[in-house]
Structure formats: C-alpha cells, structure tokens
mmCIF file of the N, C-alpha and C atoms, coordinates in Angstrom:
data_MODEL
# 
_entry.id   MODEL 
# 
loop_
_atom_site.group_PDB 
_atom_site.id 
_atom_site.type_symbol 
_atom_site.label_atom_id 
_atom_site.label_alt_id 
_atom_site.label_comp_id 
_atom_site.label_asym_id 
_atom_site.label_entity_id 
_atom_site.label_seq_id 
_atom_site.pdbx_PDB_ins_code 
_atom_site.Cartn_x 
_atom_site.Cartn_y 
_atom_site.Cartn_z 
_atom_site.occupancy 
_atom_site.B_iso_or_equiv 
_atom_site.pdbx_formal_charge 
_atom_site.auth_seq_id 
_atom_site.auth_comp_id 
_atom_site.auth_asym_id 
_atom_site.auth_atom_id 
_atom_site.pdbx_PDB_model_num 
ATOM 1   N N  . MET A 1 1  ? 77.517 116.542 79.670 1.00 0.00 ? 1  MET A N  1 
ATOM 2   C CA . MET A 1 1  ? 76.103 116.740 79.864 1.00 0.00 ? 1  MET A CA 1 
ATOM 3   C C  . MET A 1 1  ? 75.882 117.427 81.208 1.00 0.00 ? 1  MET A C  1 
ATOM 4   N N  . PHE A 1 2  ? 74.824 118.210 81.298 1.00 0.00 ? 2  PHE A N  1 
ATOM 5   C CA . PHE A 1 2  ? 74.515 118.919 82.524 1.00 0.00 ? 2  PHE A CA 1 
ATOM 6   C C  . PHE A 1 2  ? 73.558 118.097 83.359 1.00 0.00 ? 2  PHE A C  1 
ATOM 7   N N  . PRO A 1 3  ? 73.791 117.988 84.651 1.00 0.00 ? 3  PRO A N  1 
ATOM 8   C CA . PRO A 1 3  ? 72.864 117.246 85.506 1.00 0.00 ? 3  PRO A CA 1 
ATOM 9   C C  . PRO A 1 3  ? 71.514 117.944 85.558 1.00 0.00 ? 3  PRO A C  1 
ATOM 10  N N  . VAL A 1 4  ? 70.450 117.158 85.486 1.00 0.00 ? 4  VAL A N  1 
ATOM 11  C CA . VAL A 1 4  ? 69.105 117.704 85.563 1.00 0.00 ? 4  VAL A CA 1 
ATOM 12  C C  . VAL A 1 4  ? 68.884 118.236 86.969 1.00 0.00 ? 4  VAL A C  1 
ATOM 13  N N  . GLY A 1 5  ? 68.292 119.414 87.069 1.00 0.00 ? 5  GLY A N  1 
ATOM 14  C CA . GLY A 1 5  ? 67.996 119.998 88.362 1.00 0.00 ? 5  GLY A CA 1 
ATOM 15  C C  . GLY A 1 5  ? 69.135 120.826 88.931 1.00 0.00 ? 5  GLY A C  1 
ATOM 16  N N  . LYS A 1 6  ? 70.250 120.858 88.268 1.00 0.00 ? 6  LYS A N  1 
ATOM 17  C CA . LYS A 1 6  ? 71.389 121.657 88.725 1.00 0.00 ? 6  LYS A CA 1 
ATOM 18  C C  . LYS A 1 6  ? 71.397 122.974 87.965 1.00 0.00 ? 6  LYS A C  1 
ATOM 19  N N  . THR A 1 7  ? 71.860 124.015 88.593 1.00 0.00 ? 7  THR A N  1 
ATOM 20  C CA . THR A 1 7  ? 71.992 125.299 87.932 1.00 0.00 ? 7  THR A CA 1 
ATOM 21  C C  . THR A 1 7  ? 73.326 125.330 87.204 1.00 0.00 ? 7  THR A C  1 
ATOM 22  N N  . MET A 1 8  ? 73.285 125.719 85.946 1.00 0.00 ? 8  MET A N  1 
ATOM 23  C CA . MET A 1 8  ? 74.503 125.803 85.166 1.00 0.00 ? 8  MET A CA 1 
ATOM 24  C C  . MET A 1 8  ? 75.119 127.173 85.365 1.00 0.00 ? 8  MET A C  1 
ATOM 25  N N  . GLU A 1 9  ? 76.425 127.237 85.266 1.00 0.00 ? 9  GLU A N  1 
ATOM 26  C CA . GLU A 1 9  ? 77.067 128.537 85.303 1.00 0.00 ? 9  GLU A CA 1 
ATOM 27  C C  . GLU A 1 9  ? 76.660 129.296 84.049 1.00 0.00 ? 9  GLU A C  1 
ATOM 28  N N  . LYS A 1 10 ? 76.693 130.600 84.115 1.00 0.00 ? 10 LYS A N  1 
ATOM 29  C CA . LYS A 1 10 ? 76.283 131.413 82.981 1.00 0.00 ? 10 LYS A CA 1 
ATOM 30  C C  . LYS A 1 10 ? 77.405 131.469 81.966 1.00 0.00 ? 10 LYS A C  1 
ATOM 31  N N  . ARG A 1 11 ? 77.114 130.951 80.779 1.00 0.00 ? 11 ARG A N  1 
ATOM 32  C CA . ARG A 1 11 ? 78.080 130.956 79.697 1.00 0.00 ? 11 ARG A CA 1 
ATOM 33  C C  . ARG A 1 11 ? 77.338 130.663 78.406 1.00 0.00 ? 11 ARG A C  1 
ATOM 34  N N  . THR A 1 12 ? 78.024 130.716 77.306 1.00 0.00 ? 12 THR A N  1 
ATOM 35  C CA . THR A 1 12 ? 77.414 130.437 76.014 1.00 0.00 ? 12 THR A CA 1 
ATOM 36  C C  . THR A 1 12 ? 77.315 128.932 75.812 1.00 0.00 ? 12 THR A C  1 
ATOM 37  N N  . LEU A 1 13 ? 76.123 128.469 75.466 1.00 0.00 ? 13 LEU A N  1 
ATOM 38  C CA . LEU A 1 13 ? 75.914 127.050 75.209 1.00 0.00 ? 13 LEU A CA 1 
ATOM 39  C C  . LEU A 1 13 ? 75.994 126.775 73.711 1.00 0.00 ? 13 LEU A C  1 
ATOM 40  N N  . THR A 1 14 ? 76.492 125.618 73.358 1.00 0.00 ? 14 THR A N  1 
ATOM 41  C CA . THR A 1 14 ? 76.505 125.197 71.966 1.00 0.00 ? 14 THR A CA 1 
ATOM 42  C C  . THR A 1 14 ? 75.170 124.522 71.653 1.00 0.00 ? 14 THR A C  1 
ATOM 43  N N  . PRO A 1 15 ? 74.811 124.399 70.364 1.00 0.00 ? 15 PRO A N  1 
ATOM 44  C CA . PRO A 1 15 ? 73.595 123.667 70.009 1.00 0.00 ? 15 PRO A CA 1 
ATOM 45  C C  . PRO A 1 15 ? 73.609 122.234 70.554 1.00 0.00 ? 15 PRO A C  1 
ATOM 46  N N  . ALA A 1 16 ? 74.769 121.592 70.559 1.00 0.00 ? 16 ALA A N  1 
ATOM 47  C CA . ALA A 1 16 ? 74.863 120.223 71.082 1.00 0.00 ? 16 ALA A CA 1 
ATOM 48  C C  . ALA A 1 16 ? 74.572 120.181 72.579 1.00 0.00 ? 16 ALA A C  1 
ATOM 49  N N  . GLU A 1 17 ? 75.041 121.197 73.315 1.00 0.00 ? 17 GLU A N  1 
ATOM 50  C CA . GLU A 1 17 ? 74.791 121.236 74.760 1.00 0.00 ? 17 GLU A CA 1 
ATOM 51  C C  . GLU A 1 17 ? 73.312 121.492 75.052 1.00 0.00 ? 17 GLU A C  1 
ATOM 52  N N  . ILE A 1 18 ? 72.688 122.371 74.269 1.00 0.00 ? 18 ILE A N  1 
ATOM 53  C CA . ILE A 1 18 ? 71.245 122.605 74.438 1.00 0.00 ? 18 ILE A CA 1 
ATOM 54  C C  . ILE A 1 18 ? 70.482 121.315 74.154 1.00 0.00 ? 18 ILE A C  1 
ATOM 55  N N  . GLY A 1 19 ? 70.862 120.623 73.103 1.00 0.00 ? 19 GLY A N  1 
ATOM 56  C CA . GLY A 1 19 ? 70.215 119.350 72.781 1.00 0.00 ? 19 GLY A CA 1 
ATOM 57  C C  . GLY A 1 19 ? 70.371 118.331 73.883 1.00 0.00 ? 19 GLY A C  1 
ATOM 58  N N  . ALA A 1 20 ? 71.551 118.282 74.495 1.00 0.00 ? 20 ALA A N  1 
ATOM 59  C CA . ALA A 1 20 ? 71.787 117.332 75.588 1.00 0.00 ? 20 ALA A CA 1 
ATOM 60  C C  . ALA A 1 20 ? 70.920 117.667 76.801 1.00 0.00 ? 20 ALA A C  1 
ATOM 61  N N  . VAL A 1 21 ? 70.740 118.951 77.081 1.00 0.00 ? 21 VAL A N  1 
ATOM 62  C CA . VAL A 1 21 ? 69.887 119.357 78.198 1.00 0.00 ? 21 VAL A CA 1 
ATOM 63  C C  . VAL A 1 21 ? 68.446 118.965 77.905 1.00 0.00 ? 21 VAL A C  1 
ATOM 64  N N  . VAL A 1 22 ? 67.983 119.249 76.698 1.00 0.00 ? 22 VAL A N  1 
ATOM 65  C CA . VAL A 1 22 ? 66.605 118.895 76.322 1.00 0.00 ? 22 VAL A CA 1 
ATOM 66  C C  . VAL A 1 22 ? 66.397 117.386 76.463 1.00 0.00 ? 22 VAL A C  1 
ATOM 67  N N  . ARG A 1 23 ? 67.331 116.600 75.948 1.00 0.00 ? 23 ARG A N  1 
ATOM 68  C CA . ARG A 1 23 ? 67.214 115.137 76.030 1.00 0.00 ? 23 ARG A CA 1 
ATOM 69  C C  . ARG A 1 23 ? 67.178 114.678 77.483 1.00 0.00 ? 23 ARG A C  1 
ATOM 70  N N  . ALA A 1 24 ? 68.069 115.203 78.319 1.00 0.00 ? 24 ALA A N  1 
ATOM 71  C CA . ALA A 1 24 ? 68.136 114.785 79.721 1.00 0.00 ? 24 ALA A CA 1 
ATOM 72  C C  . ALA A 1 24 ? 66.851 115.136 80.473 1.00 0.00 ? 24 ALA A C  1 
ATOM 73  N N  . VAL A 1 25 ? 66.340 116.336 80.255 1.00 0.00 ? 25 VAL A N  1 
ATOM 74  C CA . VAL A 1 25 ? 65.116 116.748 80.943 1.00 0.00 ? 25 VAL A CA 1 
ATOM 75  C C  . VAL A 1 25 ? 63.933 115.928 80.432 1.00 0.00 ? 25 VAL A C  1 
ATOM 76  N N  . ARG A 1 26 ? 63.866 115.715 79.122 1.00 0.00 ? 26 ARG A N  1 
ATOM 77  C CA . ARG A 1 26 ? 62.773 114.906 78.552 1.00 0.00 ? 26 ARG A CA 1 
ATOM 78  C C  . ARG A 1 26 ? 62.770 113.516 79.164 1.00 0.00 ? 26 ARG A C  1 
ATOM 79  N N  . LYS A 1 27 ? 63.932 112.888 79.219 1.00 0.00 ? 27 LYS A N  1 
ATOM 80  C CA . LYS A 1 27 ? 64.021 111.535 79.778 1.00 0.00 ? 27 LYS A CA 1 
ATOM 81  C C  . LYS A 1 27 ? 63.700 111.524 81.268 1.00 0.00 ? 27 LYS A C  1 
ATOM 82  N N  . ALA A 1 28 ? 64.133 112.549 81.997 1.00 0.00 ? 28 ALA A N  1 
ATOM 83  C CA . ALA A 1 28 ? 63.836 112.641 83.426 1.00 0.00 ? 28 ALA A CA 1 
ATOM 84  C C  . ALA A 1 28 ? 62.331 112.763 83.662 1.00 0.00 ? 28 ALA A C  1 
ATOM 85  N N  . GLN A 1 29 ? 61.622 113.331 82.694 1.00 0.00 ? 29 GLN A N  1 
ATOM 86  C CA . GLN A 1 29 ? 60.170 113.474 82.790 1.00 0.00 ? 29 GLN A CA 1 
ATOM 87  C C  . GLN A 1 29 ? 59.434 112.298 82.159 1.00 0.00 ? 29 GLN A C  1 
ATOM 88  N N  . ASN A 1 30 ? 60.186 111.265 81.785 1.00 0.00 ? 30 ASN A N  1 
ATOM 89  C CA . ASN A 1 30 ? 59.620 110.049 81.182 1.00 0.00 ? 30 ASN A CA 1 
ATOM 90  C C  . ASN A 1 30 ? 58.756 110.343 79.956 1.00 0.00 ? 30 ASN A C  1 
ATOM 91  N N  . LEU A 1 31 ? 59.250 111.235 79.114 1.00 0.00 ? 31 LEU A N  1 
ATOM 92  C CA . LEU A 1 31 ? 58.554 111.573 77.882 1.00 0.00 ? 31 LEU A CA 1 
ATOM 93  C C  . LEU A 1 31 ? 59.288 110.974 76.693 1.00 0.00 ? 31 LEU A C  1 
ATOM 94  N N  . ARG A 1 32 ? 58.530 110.489 75.730 1.00 0.00 ? 32 ARG A N  1 
ATOM 95  C CA . ARG A 1 32 ? 59.110 110.076 74.454 1.00 0.00 ? 32 ARG A CA 1 
ATOM 96  C C  . ARG A 1 32 ? 59.226 111.327 73.584 1.00 0.00 ? 32 ARG A C  1 
ATOM 97  N N  . GLN A 1 33 ? 60.067 111.261 72.582 1.00 0.00 ? 33 GLN A N  1 
ATOM 98  C CA . GLN A 1 33 ? 60.265 112.411 71.707 1.00 0.00 ? 33 GLN A CA 1 
ATOM 99  C C  . GLN A 1 33 ? 58.959 112.856 71.057 1.00 0.00 ? 33 GLN A C  1 
ATOM 100 N N  . ASN A 1 34 ? 58.130 111.919 70.626 1.00 0.00 ? 34 ASN A N  1 
ATOM 101 C CA . ASN A 1 34 ? 56.875 112.302 69.987 1.00 0.00 ? 34 ASN A CA 1 
ATOM 102 C C  . ASN A 1 34 ? 55.910 112.952 70.981 1.00 0.00 ? 34 ASN A C  1 
ATOM 103 N N  . GLN A 1 35 ? 55.972 112.560 72.245 1.00 0.00 ? 35 GLN A N  1 
ATOM 104 C CA . GLN A 1 35 ? 55.132 113.197 73.260 1.00 0.00 ? 35 GLN A CA 1 
ATOM 105 C C  . GLN A 1 35 ? 55.575 114.641 73.496 1.00 0.00 ? 35 GLN A C  1 
ATOM 106 N N  . LEU A 1 36 ? 56.880 114.849 73.566 1.00 0.00 ? 36 LEU A N  1 
ATOM 107 C CA . LEU A 1 36 ? 57.399 116.202 73.738 1.00 0.00 ? 36 LEU A CA 1 
ATOM 108 C C  . LEU A 1 36 ? 57.037 117.067 72.536 1.00 0.00 ? 36 LEU A C  1 
ATOM 109 N N  . ALA A 1 37 ? 57.178 116.515 71.351 1.00 0.00 ? 37 ALA A N  1 
ATOM 110 C CA . ALA A 1 37 ? 56.829 117.265 70.139 1.00 0.00 ? 37 ALA A CA 1 
ATOM 111 C C  . ALA A 1 37 ? 55.367 117.703 70.182 1.00 0.00 ? 37 ALA A C  1 
ATOM 112 N N  . GLY A 1 38 ? 54.472 116.809 70.576 1.00 0.00 ? 38 GLY A N  1 
ATOM 113 C CA . GLY A 1 38 ? 53.053 117.154 70.665 1.00 0.00 ? 38 GLY A CA 1 
ATOM 114 C C  . GLY A 1 38 ? 52.787 118.213 71.718 1.00 0.00 ? 38 GLY A C  1 
ATOM 115 N N  . ALA A 1 39 ? 53.427 118.088 72.880 1.00 0.00 ? 39 ALA A N  1 
ATOM 116 C CA . ALA A 1 39 ? 53.228 119.050 73.965 1.00 0.00 ? 39 ALA A CA 1 
ATOM 117 C C  . ALA A 1 39 ? 53.754 120.430 73.590 1.00 0.00 ? 39 ALA A C  1 
ATOM 118 N N  . ALA A 1 40 ? 54.817 120.467 72.790 1.00 0.00 ? 40 ALA A N  1 
ATOM 119 C CA . ALA A 1 40 ? 55.440 121.730 72.413 1.00 0.00 ? 40 ALA A CA 1 
ATOM 120 C C  . ALA A 1 40 ? 54.848 122.322 71.133 1.00 0.00 ? 40 ALA A C  1 
ATOM 121 N N  . GLY A 1 41 ? 54.053 121.542 70.413 1.00 0.00 ? 41 GLY A N  1 
ATOM 122 C CA . GLY A 1 41 ? 53.482 122.027 69.163 1.00 0.00 ? 41 GLY A CA 1 
ATOM 123 C C  . GLY A 1 41 ? 54.481 122.087 68.025 1.00 0.00 ? 41 GLY A C  1 
ATOM 124 N N  . VAL A 1 42 ? 55.455 121.183 68.061 1.00 0.00 ? 42 VAL A N  1 
ATOM 125 C CA . VAL A 1 42 ? 56.455 121.100 66.989 1.00 0.00 ? 42 VAL A CA 1 
ATOM 126 C C  . VAL A 1 42 ? 56.446 119.676 66.436 1.00 0.00 ? 42 VAL A C  1 
ATOM 127 N N  . GLY A 1 43 ? 57.126 119.475 65.329 1.00 0.00 ? 43 GLY A N  1 
ATOM 128 C CA . GLY A 1 43 ? 57.186 118.150 64.733 1.00 0.00 ? 43 GLY A CA 1 
ATOM 129 C C  . GLY A 1 43 ? 58.225 117.256 65.401 1.00 0.00 ? 43 GLY A C  1 
ATOM 130 N N  . LEU A 1 44 ? 58.012 115.956 65.262 1.00 0.00 ? 44 LEU A N  1 
ATOM 131 C CA . LEU A 1 44 ? 58.953 114.976 65.813 1.00 0.00 ? 44 LEU A CA 1 
ATOM 132 C C  . LEU A 1 44 ? 60.352 115.190 65.254 1.00 0.00 ? 44 LEU A C  1 
ATOM 133 N N  . ARG A 1 45 ? 60.472 115.449 63.959 1.00 0.00 ? 45 ARG A N  1 
ATOM 134 C CA . ARG A 1 45 ? 61.784 115.661 63.326 1.00 0.00 ? 45 ARG A CA 1 
ATOM 135 C C  . ARG A 1 45 ? 62.516 116.823 63.993 1.00 0.00 ? 45 ARG A C  1 
ATOM 136 N N  . PHE A 1 46 ? 61.781 117.880 64.387 1.00 0.00 ? 46 PHE A N  1 
ATOM 137 C CA . PHE A 1 46 ? 62.415 119.017 65.046 1.00 0.00 ? 46 PHE A CA 1 
ATOM 138 C C  . PHE A 1 46 ? 63.028 118.590 66.376 1.00 0.00 ? 46 PHE A C  1 
ATOM 139 N N  . VAL A 1 47 ? 62.297 117.815 67.169 1.00 0.00 ? 47 VAL A N  1 
ATOM 140 C CA . VAL A 1 47 ? 62.819 117.362 68.461 1.00 0.00 ? 47 VAL A CA 1 
ATOM 141 C C  . VAL A 1 47 ? 64.042 116.476 68.260 1.00 0.00 ? 47 VAL A C  1 
ATOM 142 N N  . VAL A 1 48 ? 63.986 115.587 67.288 1.00 0.00 ? 48 VAL A N  1 
ATOM 143 C CA . VAL A 1 48 ? 65.124 114.715 66.987 1.00 0.00 ? 48 VAL A CA 1 
ATOM 144 C C  . VAL A 1 48 ? 66.346 115.556 66.625 1.00 0.00 ? 48 VAL A C  1 
ATOM 145 N N  . ASP A 1 49 ? 66.160 116.526 65.733 1.00 0.00 ? 49 ASP A N  1 
ATOM 146 C CA . ASP A 1 49 ? 67.265 117.389 65.310 1.00 0.00 ? 49 ASP A CA 1 
ATOM 147 C C  . ASP A 1 49 ? 67.785 118.249 66.464 1.00 0.00 ? 49 ASP A C  1 
ATOM 148 N N  . LEU A 1 50 ? 66.883 118.771 67.287 1.00 0.00 ? 50 LEU A N  1 
ATOM 149 C CA . LEU A 1 50 ? 67.281 119.590 68.431 1.00 0.00 ? 50 LEU A CA 1 
ATOM 150 C C  . LEU A 1 50 ? 68.145 118.787 69.391 1.00 0.00 ? 50 LEU A C  1 
ATOM 151 N N  . GLU A 1 51 ? 67.700 117.585 69.728 1.00 0.00 ? 51 GLU A N  1 
ATOM 152 C CA . GLU A 1 51 ? 68.468 116.737 70.644 1.00 0.00 ? 51 GLU A CA 1 
ATOM 153 C C  . GLU A 1 51 ? 69.800 116.311 70.047 1.00 0.00 ? 51 GLU A C  1 
ATOM 154 N N  . ALA A 1 52 ? 69.870 116.241 68.727 1.00 0.00 ? 52 ALA A N  1 
ATOM 155 C CA . ALA A 1 52 ? 71.119 115.868 68.057 1.00 0.00 ? 52 ALA A CA 1 
ATOM 156 C C  . ALA A 1 52 ? 72.078 117.053 67.943 1.00 0.00 ? 52 ALA A C  1 
ATOM 157 N N  . GLY A 1 53 ? 71.631 118.246 68.342 1.00 0.00 ? 53 GLY A N  1 
ATOM 158 C CA . GLY A 1 53 ? 72.498 119.410 68.310 1.00 0.00 ? 53 GLY A CA 1 
ATOM 159 C C  . GLY A 1 53 ? 72.570 120.101 66.969 1.00 0.00 ? 53 GLY A C  1 
ATOM 160 N N  . LYS A 1 54 ? 71.556 119.914 66.136 1.00 0.00 ? 54 LYS A N  1 
ATOM 161 C CA . LYS A 1 54 ? 71.555 120.559 64.830 1.00 0.00 ? 54 LYS A CA 1 
ATOM 162 C C  . LYS A 1 54 ? 71.549 122.073 65.006 1.00 0.00 ? 54 LYS A C  1 
ATOM 163 N N  . ALA A 1 55 ? 72.514 122.727 64.430 1.00 0.00 ? 55 ALA A N  1 
ATOM 164 C CA . ALA A 1 55 ? 72.718 124.163 64.638 1.00 0.00 ? 55 ALA A CA 1 
ATOM 165 C C  . ALA A 1 55 ? 71.656 125.026 63.968 1.00 0.00 ? 55 ALA A C  1 
ATOM 166 N N  . THR A 1 56 ? 70.962 124.508 62.976 1.00 0.00 ? 56 THR A N  1 
ATOM 167 C CA . THR A 1 56 ? 70.013 125.330 62.232 1.00 0.00 ? 56 THR A CA 1 
ATOM 168 C C  . THR A 1 56 ? 68.600 125.287 62.807 1.00 0.00 ? 56 THR A C  1 
ATOM 169 N N  . ALA A 1 57 ? 68.401 124.614 63.926 1.00 0.00 ? 57 ALA A N  1 
ATOM 170 C CA . ALA A 1 57 ? 67.070 124.539 64.529 1.00 0.00 ? 57 ALA A CA 1 
ATOM 171 C C  . ALA A 1 57 ? 66.581 125.949 64.869 1.00 0.00 ? 57 ALA A C  1 
ATOM 172 N N  . GLN A 1 58 ? 65.313 126.224 64.588 1.00 0.00 ? 58 GLN A N  1 
ATOM 173 C CA . GLN A 1 58 ? 64.740 127.553 64.777 1.00 0.00 ? 58 GLN A CA 1 
ATOM 174 C C  . GLN A 1 58 ? 64.625 127.923 66.249 1.00 0.00 ? 58 GLN A C  1 
ATOM 175 N N  . LEU A 1 59 ? 65.021 129.142 66.582 1.00 0.00 ? 59 LEU A N  1 
ATOM 176 C CA . LEU A 1 59 ? 65.004 129.600 67.966 1.00 0.00 ? 59 LEU A CA 1 
ATOM 177 C C  . LEU A 1 59 ? 63.591 129.593 68.552 1.00 0.00 ? 59 LEU A C  1 
ATOM 178 N N  . GLY A 1 60 ? 62.618 130.049 67.787 1.00 0.00 ? 60 GLY A N  1 
ATOM 179 C CA . GLY A 1 60 ? 61.241 130.078 68.285 1.00 0.00 ? 60 GLY A CA 1 
ATOM 180 C C  . GLY A 1 60 ? 60.750 128.694 68.685 1.00 0.00 ? 60 GLY A C  1 
ATOM 181 N N  . LYS A 1 61 ? 61.055 127.711 67.880 1.00 0.00 ? 61 LYS A N  1 
ATOM 182 C CA . LYS A 1 61 ? 60.646 126.339 68.197 1.00 0.00 ? 61 LYS A CA 1 
ATOM 183 C C  . LYS A 1 61 ? 61.440 125.794 69.381 1.00 0.00 ? 61 LYS A C  1 
ATOM 184 N N  . LYS A 1 62 ? 62.728 126.163 69.470 1.00 0.00 ? 62 LYS A N  1 
ATOM 185 C CA . LYS A 1 62 ? 63.519 125.739 70.630 1.00 0.00 ? 62 LYS A CA 1 
ATOM 186 C C  . LYS A 1 62 ? 62.876 126.264 71.903 1.00 0.00 ? 62 LYS A C  1 
ATOM 187 N N  . LEU A 1 63 ? 62.447 127.515 71.881 1.00 0.00 ? 63 LEU A N  1 
ATOM 188 C CA . LEU A 1 63 ? 61.816 128.112 73.051 1.00 0.00 ? 63 LEU A CA 1 
ATOM 189 C C  . LEU A 1 63 ? 60.513 127.393 73.396 1.00 0.00 ? 63 LEU A C  1 
ATOM 190 N N  . GLN A 1 64 ? 59.744 126.976 72.385 1.00 0.00 ? 64 GLN A N  1 
ATOM 191 C CA . GLN A 1 64 ? 58.517 126.225 72.629 1.00 0.00 ? 64 GLN A CA 1 
ATOM 192 C C  . GLN A 1 64 ? 58.828 124.909 73.345 1.00 0.00 ? 64 GLN A C  1 
ATOM 193 N N  . VAL A 1 65 ? 59.853 124.210 72.904 1.00 0.00 ? 65 VAL A N  1 
ATOM 194 C CA . VAL A 1 65 ? 60.238 122.937 73.510 1.00 0.00 ? 65 VAL A CA 1 
ATOM 195 C C  . VAL A 1 65 ? 60.699 123.163 74.946 1.00 0.00 ? 65 VAL A C  1 
ATOM 196 N N  . LEU A 1 66 ? 61.549 124.161 75.161 1.00 0.00 ? 66 LEU A N  1 
ATOM 197 C CA . LEU A 1 66 ? 62.020 124.441 76.511 1.00 0.00 ? 66 LEU A CA 1 
ATOM 198 C C  . LEU A 1 66 ? 60.856 124.775 77.436 1.00 0.00 ? 66 LEU A C  1 
ATOM 199 N N  . GLN A 1 67 ? 59.896 125.561 76.959 1.00 0.00 ? 67 GLN A N  1 
ATOM 200 C CA . GLN A 1 67 ? 58.739 125.914 77.766 1.00 0.00 ? 67 GLN A CA 1 
ATOM 201 C C  . GLN A 1 67 ? 57.903 124.675 78.089 1.00 0.00 ? 67 GLN A C  1 
ATOM 202 N N  . ALA A 1 68 ? 57.723 123.788 77.117 1.00 0.00 ? 68 ALA A N  1 
ATOM 203 C CA . ALA A 1 68 ? 56.944 122.565 77.344 1.00 0.00 ? 68 ALA A CA 1 
ATOM 204 C C  . ALA A 1 68 ? 57.592 121.687 78.410 1.00 0.00 ? 68 ALA A C  1 
ATOM 205 N N  . LEU A 1 69 ? 58.921 121.749 78.518 1.00 0.00 ? 69 LEU A N  1 
ATOM 206 C CA . LEU A 1 69 ? 59.640 120.973 79.524 1.00 0.00 ? 69 LEU A CA 1 
ATOM 207 C C  . LEU A 1 69 ? 59.712 121.688 80.870 1.00 0.00 ? 69 LEU A C  1 
ATOM 208 N N  . GLY A 1 70 ? 59.276 122.947 80.915 1.00 0.00 ? 70 GLY A N  1 
ATOM 209 C CA . GLY A 1 70 ? 59.362 123.716 82.146 1.00 0.00 ? 70 GLY A CA 1 
ATOM 210 C C  . GLY A 1 70 ? 60.725 124.354 82.356 1.00 0.00 ? 70 GLY A C  1 
ATOM 211 N N  . CYS A 1 71 ? 61.524 124.409 81.295 1.00 0.00 ? 71 CYS A N  1 
ATOM 212 C CA . CYS A 1 71 ? 62.855 125.025 81.361 1.00 0.00 ? 71 CYS A CA 1 
ATOM 213 C C  . CYS A 1 71 ? 62.746 126.502 81.004 1.00 0.00 ? 71 CYS A C  1 
ATOM 214 N N  . SER A 1 72 ? 63.765 127.242 81.350 1.00 0.00 ? 72 SER A N  1 
ATOM 215 C CA . SER A 1 72 ? 63.803 128.643 80.963 1.00 0.00 ? 72 SER A CA 1 
ATOM 216 C C  . SER A 1 72 ? 65.166 128.950 80.375 1.00 0.00 ? 72 SER A C  1 
ATOM 217 N N  . LEU A 1 73 ? 65.223 130.047 79.672 1.00 0.00 ? 73 LEU A N  1 
ATOM 218 C CA . LEU A 1 73 ? 66.445 130.478 79.027 1.00 0.00 ? 73 LEU A CA 1 
ATOM 219 C C  . LEU A 1 73 ? 66.690 131.914 79.448 1.00 0.00 ? 73 LEU A C  1 
ATOM 220 N N  . GLU A 1 74 ? 67.874 132.204 79.904 1.00 0.00 ? 74 GLU A N  1 
ATOM 221 C CA . GLU A 1 74 ? 68.204 133.552 80.348 1.00 0.00 ? 74 GLU A CA 1 
ATOM 222 C C  . GLU A 1 74 ? 69.234 134.150 79.412 1.00 0.00 ? 74 GLU A C  1 
ATOM 223 N N  . ILE A 1 75 ? 68.976 135.372 78.998 1.00 0.00 ? 75 ILE A N  1 
ATOM 224 C CA . ILE A 1 75 ? 69.922 136.094 78.145 1.00 0.00 ? 75 ILE A CA 1 
ATOM 225 C C  . ILE A 1 75 ? 70.442 137.264 78.952 1.00 0.00 ? 75 ILE A C  1 
ATOM 226 N N  . MET A 1 76 ? 71.745 137.367 79.015 1.00 0.00 ? 76 MET A N  1 
ATOM 227 C CA . MET A 1 76 ? 72.372 138.429 79.783 1.00 0.00 ? 76 MET A CA 1 
ATOM 228 C C  . MET A 1 76 ? 72.935 139.470 78.830 1.00 0.00 ? 76 MET A C  1 
ATOM 229 N N  . ARG A 1 77 ? 72.682 140.733 79.119 1.00 0.00 ? 77 ARG A N  1 
ATOM 230 C CA . ARG A 1 77 ? 73.282 141.813 78.338 1.00 0.00 ? 77 ARG A CA 1 
ATOM 231 C C  . ARG A 1 77 ? 74.734 141.960 78.765 1.00 0.00 ? 77 ARG A C  1 
ATOM 232 N N  . PRO A 1 78 ? 75.587 142.310 77.833 1.00 0.00 ? 78 PRO A N  1 
ATOM 233 C CA . PRO A 1 78 ? 76.981 142.571 78.226 1.00 0.00 ? 78 PRO A CA 1 
ATOM 234 C C  . PRO A 1 78 ? 77.031 143.838 79.065 1.00 0.00 ? 78 PRO A C  1 
ATOM 235 N N  . PRO A 1 79 ? 78.025 143.966 79.919 1.00 0.00 ? 79 PRO A N  1 
ATOM 236 C CA . PRO A 1 79 ? 78.139 145.195 80.712 1.00 0.00 ? 79 PRO A CA 1 
ATOM 237 C C  . PRO A 1 79 ? 78.325 146.400 79.789 1.00 0.00 ? 79 PRO A C  1 
ATOM 238 N N  . GLU A 1 80 ? 77.775 147.516 80.214 1.00 0.00 ? 80 GLU A N  1 
ATOM 239 C CA . GLU A 1 80 ? 77.924 148.738 79.412 1.00 0.00 ? 80 GLU A CA 1 
ATOM 240 C C  . GLU A 1 80 ? 79.372 149.171 79.419 1.00 0.00 ? 80 GLU A C  1 
ATOM 241 N N  . ARG A 1 81 ? 79.805 149.629 78.277 1.00 0.00 ? 81 ARG A N  1 
ATOM 242 C CA . ARG A 1 81 ? 81.187 150.106 78.149 1.00 0.00 ? 81 ARG A CA 1 
ATOM 243 C C  . ARG A 1 81 ? 81.256 151.567 78.557 1.00 0.00 ? 81 ARG A C  1 
ATOM 244 N N  . THR A 1 82 ? 82.284 151.874 79.265 1.00 0.00 ? 82 THR A N  1 
ATOM 245 C CA . THR A 1 82 ? 82.545 153.284 79.578 1.00 0.00 ? 82 THR A CA 1 
ATOM 246 C C  . THR A 1 82 ? 83.744 153.723 78.757 1.00 0.00 ? 82 THR A C  1 
ATOM 247 N N  . VAL A 1 83 ? 83.587 154.812 78.082 1.00 0.00 ? 83 VAL A N  1 
ATOM 248 C CA . VAL A 1 83 ? 84.648 155.280 77.184 1.00 0.00 ? 83 VAL A CA 1 
ATOM 249 C C  . VAL A 1 83 ? 85.402 156.423 77.794 1.00 0.00 ? 83 VAL A C  1 
# 
C-alpha cells in the first residue's frame, strides 16, 4: 500500500493498487464508502468494486472518485523514438 500524502514513483499501477490508494485516502479523510460514492456521483457498489481492485471498473467513474478525494492522475507520454 502507498502511504497517504507521499509521492509515488512514476510507474504503471494495477487496479488493486489504485483501489488501495482510494481506500487509504478515503479512510484518512474519515469518509465511509457511501459518503464517497455520494460525493463522487457514483454508486456504492462502484466504490466497493474499485477499492477491491476490480479491473473492469470504468475509467470515467474512477476519475470522478479520485477528483472527489482531491487526488490527481498523471499520464506520461513515452519518449519520442528517433529512427
């Protein structure tokens, strides 16, 4: 699990790791799953599945949850290839 408030190194995260981060941040903010679901505009089942690391969770809804928690997601482009 990643410590809350720490910067993670840039790498590919698994669905389980994203779920663990969401759970840790939610708990650090003293939110119940249903409160987070309401704040993010998603269903309780989605938050439960996201925290459990379900791989099929929708990206758009994941972004809503991360935004509701005040988290951000950074996508890095690969370096350009020179031929």
